[in-house]
C-alpha positions, 0 to 999 in steps of 0.5 A, spaced: 154 514 143 154 517 137 148 516 133 146 517 126 140 523 125 136 520 118 134 527 119 140 531 120 146 527 124 148 520 123 149 518 130 145 513 135 144 511 143 148 506 146 152 508 151 158 509 147 157 511 140 154 516 136 147 517 133 145 517 126 141 524 126 135 526 122 137 532 124 131 552 131 129 558 131 123 563 132 119 566 138 112 563 140 108 569 139 109 572 146 113 574 151 122 576 151 125 572 146 133 569 145 137 570 140 135 564 137 127 566 137 124 561 143 120 564 148 124 565 155 119 561 158 121 554 153 128 555 155 125 554 162 122 548 160 129 545 160 129 543 167 125 536 169 120 538 175 123 534 180 130 535 179 134 537 184 142 536 184 145 532 180 139 527 180 133 526 176 126 523 177 120 525 173 114 528 177 108 525 180 104 530 176 096 529 175 095 524 169 090 526 163 086 521 159 087 522 152 091 522 146 097 526 145 100 525 138 107 527 136 110 528 129 118 527 128 122 527 122 123 519 121 121 513 124 122 507 129 125 501 127 128 497 133 128 496 139 135 495 141 138 502 137 145 499 139 146 495 132 148 498 126 142 498 122 138 501 127 142 506 131 139 512 129 136 518 133 128 517 131 129 510 135 132 514 141 127 519 140 121 513 142 126 509 147 127 514 152 120 514 154 121 506 154 128 503 156 131 506 162 138 506 164 143 510 169 143 516 165 138 522 164 140 528 160 135 535 162 135 539 156 141 543 158 145 537 157 147 536 164 148 529 166 143 526 171 143 520 175 136 517 174 134 516 181 128 512 179 132 506 177 139 507 181 142 509 188 148 511 185 153 510 180 160 510 184 168 510 182 170 506 188 177 505 186 181 511 181 187 507 180 185 502 177 179 505 175 173 501 178 166 504 177 160 501 182 152 501 180 147 500 185 140 498 182 134 500 187 130 495 190 124 491 186 125 495 180 121 491 175 121 490 166 113 491 164 112 484 164 113 483 171 121 480 171 126 484 175 130 489 172 136 487 175 144 486 175 144 481 168 140 487 164 147 491 165 151 484 165 148 484 158 149 491 156 157 489 157 157 483 154 154 485 148 158 492 147 164 490 149 167 487 143 171 482 147 165 476 146 168 471 142 164 466 137 166 460 133 170 463 128 174 467 134 169 474 132 164 477 136 158 475 135 155 482 137 154 486 132 154 492 136 155 500 133 160 502 137 164 499 143 167 505 146 168 505 153 165 498 154 172 495 151 176 498 157 172 494 161 176 488 162 171 485 167 164 486 169 161 482 175 154 482 179 156 482 186 148 481 188 142 482 183 142 490 185 150 491 185 153 492 178 161 493 179 166 495 172 174 494 173 177 498 167 184 496 164 185 504 162 182 510 166 175 513 162 173 519 164 167 519 160 164 512 164 157 516 165 156 516 158 155 508 159 149 504 160 144 508 158 137 507 157 138 504 150 144 500 152 139 496 157 136 490 154 132 485 158 137 480 159 131 475 162 128 474 154 134 473 151 135 468 156 129 465 155 129 465 147 136 462 147 135 457 153 142 460 157 140 459 163 144 465 166 147 470 162 152 472 168 155 466 167 157 467 160 164 470 159 166 474 154 171 467 153 166 463 155 163 457 150 163 460 144 156 457 141 153 460 147 156 466 145 154 465 139 147 464 141 147 470 144 150 475 139 144 472 134 139 473 138 142 481 141 143 482 134 137 480 130 131 479 134 130 486 137 127 489 131 120 493 129 116 491 135 114 484 138 110 485 144 113 478 148 120 480 147 120 487 148 117 490 155 118 495 158 123 498 163 121 506 163 114 510 165 111 507 158 111 501 153 110 500 146 104 497 145 103 497 138 108 499 131 105 500 124 111 500 119 107 502 113 104 509 116 111 509 121 107 510 127 108 507 135 104 507 140 105 508 147 102 507 154 103 507 161 108 502 164 104 498 170 110 497 173 114 503 173 116 506 180 116 513 178 112 518 177 105 517 174 103 523 170 103 524 163 098 522 157 095 515 158 097 514 150 102 517 146 103 516 138 109 518 135 109 519 128 114 520 122 113 526 118 119 527 113 117 533 110 117 538 116 112 544 112 107 538 113 109 537 120 108 544 121 101 544 117 099 538 121 100 542 127 095 548 125 090 543 123 090 539 130 092 533 126 098 533 132 099 535 139 107 536 138 112 537 132 118 536 134 123 536 128 131 536 128 131 539 120 130 546 121 126 549 115 124 556 114 117 555 112 115 551 117 118 555 122 114 561 120 108 557 120 109 554 127 111 561 129 105 564 127 099 559 131 101 563 137 093 565 137 092 558 137 095 556 143 102 554 140 108 555 144 114 555 139 121 554 141 128 552 138 135 551 140 142 549 138 143 540 139 148 536 140 149 534 133 152 537 126 150 536 119 157 534 115 159 531 108 163 524 110 168 523 103 169 516 101 176 514 102 175 507 098 173 511 092 175 516 088 176 520 094 182 517 096 185 522 092 187 528 096 187 534 092 180 532 090 178 532 097 182 539 097 178 542 091 172 539 093 172 543 100 175 549 097 169 549 092 163 549 097 161 555 101 158 553 107 156 561 109 151 561 103 148 554 105 147 557 112 144 564 110 139 561 105 137 554 110 138 556 117 137 564 118 129 563 120 130 558 124 136 561 127 138 568 127 145 567 129 147 561 125 154 560 122 159 554 119 161 549 124 169 549 123 170 543 128 167 536 128 169 534 136 167 541 139 161 545 137 162 552 138 162 556 145 165 549 148 172 550 151 176 547 146 173 550 139 178 552 134 175 554 127 180 549 123 175 550 117 174 556 114 181 557 111 180 550 108 172 550 105 169 556 101 175 559 098 171 559 091 172 557 085 179 559 082 182 556 089 179 549 087 181 550 080 188 551 082 188 545 086 186 540 081 190 544 075 196 543 080 195 537 081 195 534 074 187 534 073 185 537 066 179 541 064 175 538 059 171 541 053 165 540 058 167 544 063 169 538 068 176 536 071 178 529 069 185 525 071 187 518 068 180 517 064 177 519 071 172 525 071 170 529 077 164 527 077 160 524 084 154 523 088 152 526 094 147 521 098 142 523 104 136 520 106 129 523 103 130 531 106 128 537 103 133 541 107 138 537 105 136 536 097 136 544 098 143 544 101 146 539 094 142 543 090 147 549 092 153 545 092 152 543 085 152 550 083 158 551 087 162 545 084 160 547 078 163 553 077 170 550 079 169 545 074 166 539 079 160 535 077 156 533 083 149 529 083 144 529 088 142 522 090 136 520 095 135 514 099 129 514 103 133 508 107 140 511 106 140 512 114 137 505 116 138 500 110 145 499 111 147 503 106 151 509 110 154 503 114 157 499 109 160 505 106 155 505 099 156 512 097 161 517 094 159 523 099 154 522 105 150 527 108 148 526 115 148 528 121 151 526 128 147 526 135 152 525 141 151 525 148 155 530 152 161 525 152 167 527 147 171 519 147 164 518 143 166 520 137 172 516 137 168 511 134 167 515 127 174 517 126 180 512 128 181 507 124 176 502 123 181 496 125 183 500 132 176 501 135 172 505 128 165 501 128 163 507 126 168 510 121 164 509 115 168 512 110 175 508 111 179 514 114 185 511 117 191 516 119 195 514 126 195 521 127 188 521 129 188 514 133 194 516 137 191 523 140 184 520 140 186 514 144 191 518 149 184 523 150 179 518 152 184 514 157 187 521 160 186 522 167 186 529 167 181 534 164 187 538 160 190 533 157 183 530 155 182 537 152 189 538 148 189 531 145 182 532 142 184 538 139 190 535 136 185 529 133 180 535 131 186 537 127 189 532 124 181 530 121 182 536 118 188 536 115 186 530 112 180 534 109 176 527 110 169 530 113 166 537 111 162 540 117 157 544 115 152 546 121 150 545 128 143 543 128 138 547 131 132 543 133 125 546 132 118 544 136 111 546 138 106 545 142 099 545 144 095 543 150 100 541 155 104 545 160 111 544 157 114 541 152 122 541 151 126 538 145 132 535 149 138 535 144 139 527 144 133 524 147 127 528 144 121 532 146 119 525 150 125 525 155 119 527 161 113 526 157 111 522 164 111 529 168 107 532 162 100 535 163 094 538 160 095 545 159 089 548 163 
């Protein structure tokens, strides 16, 4: 699932949606370095200590008493990260240690089975597609209740989009239904065996039923009076479905100890919304490795420079930012003498500008002129080079640089200069006024770029303001600290939105962003709608061979670019630094806590 990052990407962590994201470089002060500046030793930390083949489990390392404090860019806000108002990378960064699903990603984005909890995830039929999951016996939530098939059934019921309440609409407010909607039937063969039957092929099935997707069904049953969630079909009693949907959508916000147990190595024990801090302690029922610190405190630190200073002053032990900042990078690189290790790596996250088709950007000529006015190389050179020396503008919204299928679609559309942008507007009937700003039919080429509270994003807009002004376009900077988690971005309340999407390594998850809102585009907040995008995406998602899938994603990518809908800026690098711990690696989608249960105190 794509998640948005309050720092740089707006994508999220349910199996099939992107995360809204908040989105590196530099060396650790010793050893050889790669082109991004991370030390070779840091690159070696990307693999779990007990990872073998395609299986992940936490290594059973010596634990240590003490508290580890971690700074991240934005705060935790909800236990259920699959609803639009909570769907963010920052929740995922916490929940990766608290909730368990089928999937684990290591620092290299390798797709692994979570073998602490699951025995297998097998395709038991290819035509029609059927996938069978086997849960290990005697797995329990932190409250002592079984972690079993009903939890997976609830994940499907809540995110399939198939359930109908009394009004005929789904009562589950899910951020995305991608992938889950193709499962026509889900069955608990027994308490530990979950079978999913698909209406169409779905090659990215391993992206479903990941950690944040699986909520405790026993809690929902107890609070709603539903005796057995597995007996409640999507076509079942609408009143019962509404009860389930209302609870799933609305009650798992913030932190309430009695309804938010853990299925991961740590459990949440405290949450201070004012201080934007969440406390984690070990889950006594965790079946895997028993290592890691006895307590972890995760603090939101929106100012990346202040985060680096906090590390320098010993206020935090780990600084983990998806908001690349040159000054902060320099500070952290300079702390090697204090025992600090610095790392950086490209993330599966991209920073971009979304243009709202329901407002003045319904005008394609204005969209085109704005693209032409934005020099993305100036942005990457000024804001990223210190963090990642080889940073460059991103040329795709579906593929990352270096991936098979990547084609630069935007260098021919963006950064063409003020004269080119002015000509596009003039040819389309826009007229430059006495104030130097173009207007047409009484509407000035004036709009806001809105983003969360983030210094690098403010700097990005400052650069764009100057570039656009030269082209006769007026851009204003609007900062809203709650933009990504207060409902504004998900309801399309903006002219241009500046944020990032964070993804798992499954291309199908981007579908929910760019297809028509009424065709499965639950995360399409800009109201883009074009059959030339929808059709190849549909074909790609249900493709049965990799070459067809690749070709169709390329077609969709080109159609988005031809619509001048969203302007990719760059693939966002992470940067992190730590001391007192043997090895920390910032996983692109799950942050630094993906393997916290095997951290050891550095001797």
